[in-house]
C-alpha positions in Angstrom: 20.3 21.2 24.7 18.8 18.5 26.8 17.7 15.5 25.0 13.9 16.1 25.4 14.5 19.4 23.8 16.4 18.1 21.4 13.7 15.4 20.2 10.3 17.9 20.3 12.9 19.9 17.9 13.5 17.2 15.6 10.0 15.9 15.8 8.6 19.4 14.6 11.4 19.8 12.1 10.3 16.4 10.4 6.3 17.5 10.3 7.3 21.1 9.4 9.2 19.4 6.3 6.3 17.4 5.3 4.2 20.3 5.3 6.6 21.9 3.2 6.1 19.3 0.6 9.4 17.4 1.6 8.8 13.7 1.2 8.5 11.9 4.6 11.5 9.4 3.9 13.5 12.3 3.7 12.1 14.5 6.8 12.7 11.1 8.7 16.4 10.7 7.6 17.1 14.7 8.1 15.6 14.9 11.6 17.5 11.5 12.8 21.0 12.3 11.1 20.7 15.8 13.1 18.9 14.5 15.7 21.6 12.3 16.5 24.5 14.7 15.7 23.3 17.0 18.4 22.5 14.3 21.1 26.1 12.7 20.4 28.2 15.9 19.7 26.2 18.7 21.8 26.6 17.5 25.4 30.4 18.0 25.2 31.0 20.5 22.2 32.5 17.5 20.1 30.6 18.2 16.9 33.1 15.8 15.0 32.2 13.0 17.4 29.0 13.7 16.8 28.8 13.8 13.2 30.9 10.6 13.1 28.3 8.7 15.5 25.4 9.6 12.8 27.5 8.7 9.9 28.1 5.3 11.3 24.3 5.5 12.3 23.2 5.7 8.6 25.5 2.7 7.5 24.6 0.4 10.6 20.6 0.7 9.7 20.9 0.2 6.1 23.2 -2.9 6.7 21.2 -4.6 9.3 17.9 -3.7 7.6 18.0 -3.9 4.1 19.8 -7.1 4.4 17.3 -9.0 5.9 15.1 -11.4 4.1 12.0 -10.2 5.6 12.1 -6.9 3.6 11.7 -8.8 0.5 8.1 -9.8 1.5 6.8 -6.6 0.8 7.9 -6.5 -2.9 6.9 -10.2 -3.5 3.6 -9.8 -2.1 3.2 -6.4 -3.9 4.0 -8.5 -7.0 1.6 -10.9 -6.5 -0.9 -8.2 -6.3 -0.4 -6.9 -9.6 0.1 -10.4 -11.4 -3.5 -10.9 -10.1 -5.1 -7.6 -10.5 -3.6 -7.2 -14.1 -4.4 -10.3 -15.3 -8.6 -9.3 -14.6 -9.0 -12.4 -12.2 -10.2 -9.7 -9.7 -13.2 -8.4 -12.0 -13.9 -12.4 -12.5 -13.6 -13.1 -8.9 -16.1 -10.3 -8.3 -18.6 -11.5 -11.0 -18.4 -15.3 -9.2 -19.1 -14.0 -6.0 -21.7 -12.0 -7.3 -23.7 -14.9 -8.4 -23.5 -16.7 -5.4 -25.1 -13.8 -3.4 -27.7 -13.4 -5.4 -30.7 -13.9 -3.1 -29.2 -11.8 -0.4 -30.0 -8.3 -0.1 -28.0 -6.0 -1.6 -26.1 -8.1 -3.2 -24.1 -6.3 -5.3 -22.5 -4.6 -2.1 -22.4 -7.9 -0.2 -20.1 -9.2 -3.0 -17.8 -6.2 -3.0 -17.4 -6.7 0.8 -16.7 -10.5 -0.4 -14.5 -9.8 -3.3 -12.7 -7.1 -0.9 -12.0 -9.9 1.9 -10.8 -12.1 -1.2 -8.6 -10.0 -2.9 -7.3 -8.7 0.6 -6.0 -12.4 1.1 -4.1 -12.3 -2.0 -2.8 -8.6 -2.1 -3.0 -7.4 1.1 -3.3 -3.8 0.1 -6.3 -1.7 0.9 -5.4 1.1 -1.8 -5.2 -1.6 -4.3 -8.4 -2.9 -3.3 -10.2 0.5 -3.5 -8.5 1.0 -6.6 -9.9 -2.1 -8.1 -13.2 -2.0 -6.8 -14.0 1.8 -7.2 -13.9 0.6 -11.2 -15.4 -3.0 -11.1 -18.0 -2.7 -8.2 -19.1 0.7 -8.4 -20.5 1.4 -12.0 -21.9 -2.2 -11.6 -24.2 -0.9 -8.4 -24.9 2.8 -9.8 -26.0 0.7 -13.1 -28.5 -1.1 -10.9 -30.2 1.7 -9.2 -27.7 1.3 -6.0 -27.7 4.9 -3.5 -24.6 6.6 -4.7 -23.4 7.3 -1.1 -24.0 3.3 -0.2 -22.0 2.1 -2.8 -19.6 4.6 -2.5 -19.4 3.6 1.1 -19.3 -0.3 0.5 -16.3 0.0 -1.5 -14.0 2.2 0.3 -15.2 0.7 3.8 -14.5 -3.0 2.7 -10.9 -1.8 1.6 -10.0 -1.5 4.8 -10.1 -5.6 5.2 -7.0 -5.4 3.0 -4.7 -4.3 6.0 -6.0 -6.7 8.5 -6.8 -10.0 6.8 -3.3 -11.7 5.9 -1.0 -11.2 4.5 -1.4 -7.7 4.9 1.8 -5.1 4.1 1.0 -3.5 7.6 1.1 -6.7 9.1 4.8 -7.1 7.7 6.1 -3.8 8.5 4.6 -3.7 12.4 6.3 -6.8 12.7 9.6 -5.8 11.3 9.4 -2.4 13.4 7.8 -4.2 16.7 10.3 -7.1 16.1 7.4 -9.7 16.5 6.7 -12.8 14.4 5.2 -11.7 11.5 3.7 -15.6 10.8 1.8 -15.1 14.3 0.4 -11.2 12.8 -0.6 -13.2 9.9 -2.5 -15.7 11.6 -3.6 -13.1 14.5 -5.6 -11.1 11.9 -7.6 -13.6 10.0 -10.6 -14.2 12.7 -10.7 -10.3 13.5 -11.1 -9.9 9.7 -13.5 -12.0 9.1 -15.8 -10.9 12.1 -15.4 -7.4 10.4 -16.5 -8.4 6.7 -19.3 -10.7 8.6 -19.9 -7.1 10.4 -19.9 -5.1 7.1 -22.5 -8.1 5.2 -25.1 -8.0 8.1 -24.9 -4.2 8.2 -25.5 -4.1 4.2 -27.9 -6.8 3.9 -29.8 -5.1 6.9 -29.8 -1.8 5.4 -31.2 -3.1 1.8 -34.2 -4.9 3.5 -35.5 -2.0 5.5 -34.7 1.0 2.6 -34.7 -1.1 -0.8 -34.1 2.3 -2.4 -30.6 2.1 -1.1 -30.2 -1.2 -3.0 -33.4 -2.3 -5.3 -33.6 -6.1 -5.9 -33.3 -7.2 -9.7 -33.3 -10.4 -11.6 -30.9 -11.3 -14.5 -31.5 -13.7 -16.9 -27.5 -14.1 -17.1 -27.7 -15.6 -13.6 -28.8 -18.8 -15.0 -26.0 -18.9 -17.2 -23.3 -21.1 -17.1 -20.4 -19.5 -15.6 -17.5 -18.8 -18.2 -13.7 -20.6 -18.2 -12.6 -17.4 -17.1 -14.5 -17.0 -13.9 -13.8 -20.5 -13.0 -9.9 -20.5 -13.4 -10.5 -17.3 -11.4 -12.0 -18.4 -8.9 -10.2 -21.8 -8.2 -6.9 -20.3 -9.1 -7.5 -17.6 -6.5 -8.7 -19.9 -4.2 -5.5 -22.2 -4.7 -3.1 -19.1 -4.0 -4.5 -18.5 -1.0 -4.2 -22.0 0.4 -1.0 -22.2 -0.8 0.1 -18.7 0.9 -1.9 -18.8 4.1 -1.8 -22.8 4.6 2.3 -22.9 3.9 2.8 -19.9 6.3 0.3 -21.5 8.7 1.4 -25.0 8.5 5.3 -24.1 9.1 5.9 -24.9 5.4 7.5 -21.7 4.8 8.0 -18.2 6.2 6.2 -15.3 4.8 9.0 -14.2 2.6 8.9 -17.4 1.0 5.2 -17.4 1.0 5.4 -14.0 -1.0 7.6 -15.9 -3.8 5.6 -18.8 -4.1 2.7 -16.9 -4.5 3.9 -14.7 -6.9 5.0 -17.8 -8.8 1.7 -19.5 -8.9 -0.2 -15.6 -10.0 2.2 -16.0 -13.0 0.8 -19.4 -13.9 -2.8 -18.3 -13.1 -1.6 -15.0 -15.2 -0.7 -17.3 -18.4 -3.8 -19.1 -17.8 -5.9 -16.0 -18.3 -3.8 -14.9 -21.6 -1.2 -12.7 -19.9 1.6 -12.3 -22.3 5.1 -11.6 -21.2 5.3 -8.0 -22.0 2.4 -7.6 -19.6 4.3 -10.1 -17.0 6.8 -7.8 -17.4 5.2 -4.4 -17.0 3.6 -6.2 -13.6 7.1 -6.5 -12.6 8.2 -3.3 -13.5 5.3 -1.4 -11.6 5.2 -3.6 -8.7 9.0 -2.7 -8.3 8.2 1.1 -8.7 5.6 1.3 -5.5 8.0 -0.9 -3.8 11.2 0.9 -4.3 10.1 4.3 -1.9 8.3 1.8 0.3 11.6 0.3 1.1 13.8 3.3 1.4 11.0 5.1 3.7 11.3 1.9 5.9 15.4 2.4 5.7 14.8 6.2 6.8 12.2 5.5 9.3 14.3 2.9 11.1 16.9 5.5 11.5 14.4 7.8 13.1 13.1 5.0 15.2 17.2 4.6 16.8 17.2 8.3 16.9 14.1 8.2 19.5 15.5 5.2 21.2 18.4 7.2 22.0 16.7 10.3 22.8 14.4 8.3 25.4 11.2 8.9 23.6 9.5 5.8 25.4 10.5 7.2 28.9 9.5 10.7 28.2 6.0 9.7 27.0 5.5 6.8 29.7 6.4 9.8 32.5 3.8 12.0 30.6 1.2 9.4 31.5 2.3 8.8 35.0 2.2 12.3 35.8 -1.2 13.0 34.4 -2.5 9.5 36.4 -3.9 7.9 32.8 -4.9 4.1 33.4 -4.5 1.2 30.7 -7.9 2.5 29.5 -7.1 6.2 29.0 -3.6 5.0 27.7 -5.0 3.3 24.7 -8.0 5.9 24.2 -5.2 8.7 23.8 -3.4 6.1 21.4 -6.4 5.7 18.9 -6.9 9.3 19.1 -3.6 10.1 17.9 -3.7 7.5 15.3 -6.9 8.7 13.6 -5.8 12.3 13.8 -2.5 11.0 11.7 -4.4 9.0 9.4 -6.1 12.4 8.5 -2.9 13.5 7.1 -0.4 10.4 6.5 -0.5 7.1 5.1 -0.7 3.9 6.8 3.1 3.1 6.8 4.2 6.3 7.8 1.9 6.0 10.8 3.2 2.9 11.5 6.7 3.7 11.5 6.5 6.9 13.6 3.9 5.5 16.6 4.8 1.8 16.8 8.4 2.3 18.3 7.1 4.4 20.6 3.5 3.0 21.6 4.4 -0.8 22.0 7.0 -0.7 24.7 4.3 1.4 26.7 1.5 -1.0 26.2 3.6 -4.1 26.5 2.9 -4.4 30.4 -1.1 -4.8 29.7 -1.9 -5.6 26.2 -1.0 -8.4 24.4 1.7 -7.5 21.5 0.3 -9.3 18.9 -3.8 -8.3 20.0 -2.3 -4.7 20.4 -0.9 -4.9 16.8 -4.5 -6.1 14.9 -6.4 -3.4 17.2 -3.8 -0.7 16.1 -4.0 -1.6 12.3 -7.9 -1.5 12.7 -7.3 2.1 14.1 -4.9 3.0 11.5 -7.5 2.1 8.8 -10.2 3.8 10.5 -7.9 7.1 10.0 -7.8 6.3 6.3 -11.7 7.0 6.4 -11.6 10.0 8.5 -12.4 13.5 7.1 -10.8 15.6 6.0 -8.3 13.6 4.3 -8.7 10.2 4.7 -6.3 8.4 1.9 -8.9 5.7 1.2 -11.5 8.1 0.2 -9.1 9.9 -1.9 -8.0 6.6 -3.6 -12.0 6.3 -4.1 -12.5 9.5 -5.8 -9.5 9.4 -7.9 -10.5 5.7 -9.4 -13.9 6.0 -10.1 -15.1 7.2 -13.6 -18.1 9.1 -12.7 -16.5 12.8 -11.9 -19.5 14.4 -10.4 -18.8 12.2 -6.9 -17.8 14.3 -4.0 -15.4 13.4 -1.5 -18.3 14.4 1.4 -20.6 11.6 -0.3 -18.0 8.9 0.0 -17.2 10.2 3.8 -20.9 10.0 4.6 -21.2 6.6 3.0 -18.2 5.3 4.9 -19.3 6.3 8.5 -21.3 2.9 9.3 -17.9 0.8 8.4 -15.9 3.4 10.5 -18.1 2.4 13.4 -17.9 -1.0 13.0 -14.0 -1.2 12.7 -14.0 0.6 16.1 -16.9 -2.0 17.3 -14.1 -4.8 16.1 -11.6 -2.7 18.2 -13.5 -2.9 21.5 -13.8 -6.4 21.1 -10.1 -7.1 20.5 -9.5 -4.7 24.1 -11.9 -7.1 26.0 -11.3 -10.2 24.5 -7.6 -10.1 23.1 -7.9 -14.1 22.2 -10.3 -13.0 19.4 -6.4 -12.1 18.1 -4.2 -14.2 20.0 -6.5 -18.0 20.1 -5.3 -18.8 16.7 -1.6 -18.2 16.8 -1.6 -20.4 20.1 -2.9 -23.3 18.3 -1.2 -23.3 15.1 2.3 -21.4 15.9 
């Protein structure tokens, strides 16, 4: 059995396992293990040697990757997000931003985008943002007469900001898999993320002006009331955490992993100021650990699969396929985007990165700046999470909203403009990679 046949067989085995309900981590591990046995033991029939190589590969990958401090950034940033969410700061932040936008059409939806952008700069997890603002923003918009699709779309669409505005868990994982600077990726995501947030706000404001029924204007006496101490503490506190985390990374004071630790400690202090008790802090630690552990195991098994694909010559196989069909650089990018969008219908973002990045990065290295390509790819993957019929963010919003009458089709329809705007920003990065690379070149 030649290497290409082994590769395709193991790829089919992996997807068959996932369709049968096997967790993707085990699907990665099983297909990588048996693939290595076939590659190293099948050529001359020395199955004992192939088994020995496969077993040594499991140990070497575990030792090489899990002992790296880079991996610690993931649970630390997730812990930071849990502290911020459970302290009530996210809700106070939304109220604070909402007051600041009271003269803007569709201000509640605009506040949702702004709140998601700030929330993303603290947590870096789009699923967390979607769940939080489904509970915080959607009921407020509906109670003030906002169109249901319009409200749902603003929540689901703006949640994508969590994976492009640093610090982002996806950017950390992309940097680990592609062996690129995580600090550079963090800095590179800032400008495209802000551009996307501004585009979302402009769309909402224009839509509300053209069709006031989508977002009726209202005036409340509470807008004139002084801000509470809780709101002030949340606004100032989250602002300080953002400056501390991102400023420290950009200024070279500490690594992304150290920034996660410093940010988590600052979030603990904010939680104490907000009135969190030790039991609540402990609960946040346990829940973030439960959420981070599967991701860490997934990264381990995905790296095993990446090593197998490298041994099987996957990059060369795909590169040859592109040459056979005489695809140019733009056509190659289009094929990759389509693959990302299709995978986004059935897989989560982390799994998509783990499957595709080891293959795509070497192919595009010759014509697409690797830092700009990372931001481009994250946007495409996040767009996939809004793509019907299985967009993960859409299902998150559906599960988080308390209104059980909400239909998935309404969320998908409301998310279409945000999906289109994400593609627009992707085209901008393709045409002008400097959007993503300019800031890292000036700071780092």
